[in-house]
C-alpha positions in Angstrom: 63.8 -12.6 -1.9 64.0 -10.4 1.1 61.9 -10.8 4.2 58.8 -8.7 4.0 57.1 -6.8 6.9 54.1 -9.1 6.7 56.3 -12.2 7.0 58.1 -10.7 10.0 54.8 -9.8 11.6 53.1 -13.2 11.1 56.2 -15.3 11.3 55.2 -17.2 8.2 57.9 -17.7 5.5 55.2 -18.7 3.0 54.1 -15.1 2.9 57.5 -14.1 1.3 56.8 -16.4 -1.6 53.2 -15.3 -1.9 54.1 -11.6 -1.9 56.6 -12.3 -4.6 54.1 -14.0 -6.9 55.1 -17.6 -6.2 52.2 -20.1 -6.2 51.9 -22.1 -2.9 50.1 -25.4 -2.9 48.5 -26.9 0.1 47.8 -30.6 0.6 45.5 -32.0 3.3 46.6 -35.3 4.6 44.9 -37.9 6.7 47.8 -38.3 9.1 49.4 -34.8 9.1 53.0 -34.1 8.2 56.2 -33.6 10.0 57.5 -30.1 10.9 60.9 -29.3 9.5 62.3 -26.3 11.4 66.0 -27.2 11.7 68.7 -28.9 9.7 68.5 -31.8 12.2 64.7 -32.1 11.5 65.5 -32.4 7.8 68.2 -35.0 8.4 65.9 -37.1 10.6 63.1 -37.0 8.0 65.5 -37.9 5.2 66.6 -41.0 7.2 63.0 -41.9 8.0 62.0 -41.7 4.3 65.1 -43.7 3.2 64.2 -46.4 5.7 60.6 -46.5 4.5 61.7 -46.6 0.9 63.9 -49.7 1.6 60.8 -51.5 3.1 58.6 -50.7 0.1 58.0 -53.6 -2.4 59.2 -53.0 -5.9 
């Protein structure tokens, strides 16, 4: 999908999906959620989730 004028104007990549008919789901959480804006952010979150999974009881 190509970047749309509205997406560029608002700087919201979700608008690309919405303008192309993709459903977007929103979840409200009590503690918020991490922002993932770079590959490094994604890697850090993956490591954090892997660590949390190791600590979870089976």
